[in-house]
C-alpha positions as CSV (number, residue, x, y, z in Angstrom):
1,X,18.4,-36.6,-4.1
2,X,17.4,-38.7,-7.1
3,X,18.2,-42.4,-7.4
4,X,18.4,-43.5,-11.0
5,X,19.1,-47.2,-11.7
6,X,19.3,-48.5,-15.3
7,X,17.5,-45.5,-16.6
8,X,14.6,-45.7,-14.1
9,X,14.1,-43.2,-11.3
10,X,13.5,-44.7,-7.8
11,X,11.3,-42.6,-5.5
12,X,11.8,-44.7,-2.4
13,X,14.6,-46.7,-0.9
14,X,12.7,-49.9,-1.5
15,X,12.3,-49.0,-5.2
16,X,16.0,-48.3,-5.4
17,X,16.8,-51.7,-3.9
18,X,14.4,-53.5,-6.2
19,X,15.8,-51.8,-9.3
20,X,19.4,-52.4,-8.2
21,X,18.8,-56.1,-7.5
22,X,16.4,-56.8,-10.4
23,X,14.0,-58.6,-8.2
24,X,11.2,-57.5,-5.8
25,X,12.3,-57.2,-2.2
26,X,9.3,-59.2,-1.0
27,X,10.9,-62.2,-2.7
28,X,13.8,-62.1,-0.2
29,X,12.1,-60.5,2.8
30,X,8.7,-62.1,2.7
31,X,5.5,-60.3,3.6
32,X,3.8,-60.0,6.9
33,X,1.2,-62.6,7.5
34,X,2.3,-65.0,4.8
35,X,1.4,-68.7,5.3
36,X,3.9,-71.4,5.6
37,X,2.9,-72.6,2.1
38,X,3.4,-69.1,0.7
39,X,6.8,-68.8,2.4
40,X,7.9,-72.2,1.0
41,X,6.8,-71.2,-2.5
42,X,8.6,-67.8,-2.1
43,X,11.8,-69.5,-0.9
44,X,11.6,-72.0,-3.8
45,X,11.3,-69.2,-6.3
46,X,14.3,-67.5,-4.7
47,X,16.4,-70.7,-5.0
48,X,15.5,-70.9,-8.6
49,X,16.6,-67.3,-9.2
50,X,19.9,-67.9,-7.4
51,X,20.6,-71.0,-9.5
52,X,20.3,-69.0,-12.7
53,X,23.7,-68.0,-14.0
54,X,22.4,-64.5,-14.8
55,X,21.9,-63.9,-11.0
56,X,25.1,-65.7,-9.8
57,X,26.4,-62.5,-8.3
58,X,23.2,-61.6,-6.5
59,X,24.2,-62.8,-3.0
60,X,27.3,-60.6,-3.2
61,X,25.2,-57.7,-4.5
62,X,22.8,-58.1,-1.6
63,X,25.6,-58.0,0.9
64,X,27.1,-54.9,-0.7
65,X,23.8,-53.2,-0.8
66,X,23.1,-54.0,2.9
67,X,26.5,-52.8,3.9
68,X,26.0,-49.6,2.0
69,X,22.6,-49.0,3.7
70,X,24.0,-49.6,7.1
71,X,27.0,-47.3,6.3
72,X,24.8,-44.5,4.9
73,X,22.4,-44.7,7.9
74,X,24.8,-45.5,10.7
75,X,22.9,-43.2,13.0
76,X,19.9,-45.4,12.7
77,X,21.8,-48.6,13.4
78,X,24.0,-47.2,16.2
79,X,27.2,-48.2,14.4
80,X,30.5,-47.3,15.9
81,X,33.9,-48.0,14.3
82,X,35.9,-50.7,16.0
83,X,39.4,-49.9,17.2
84,X,41.9,-52.5,16.4
85,X,44.2,-53.3,19.3
86,X,47.9,-52.6,18.7
87,X,49.7,-55.6,17.7
88,X,51.9,-56.9,20.5
89,X,55.4,-58.0,19.6
90,X,56.6,-61.2,21.3
91,X,60.1,-61.0,22.4
92,X,62.0,-64.2,22.4
93,X,64.9,-64.8,24.7
94,X,67.6,-67.2,24.0
95,X,69.7,-68.1,21.0
96,X,68.3,-69.7,17.8
97,X,69.8,-73.0,17.0
């Protein structure tokens, strides 16, 4: 299956997410072994991006993307649908005033 976002072909899931979001994933997820100073700088840059009006919808996009990944790979996440309990009707006895 090919993933094409904004005219660019993504070869991996990470590339797809990066193209869809318009920012590198490492900005949001960090990298293994980063120092506290590097983490602070990364989070500061992320805050700057989120304050830009161009990226005002980014948190919603991230949530939608995460939900889509979980839904598409539910076997990996052990996701089961929740059954909503039947709504119980309360019967009232007596006469309304």
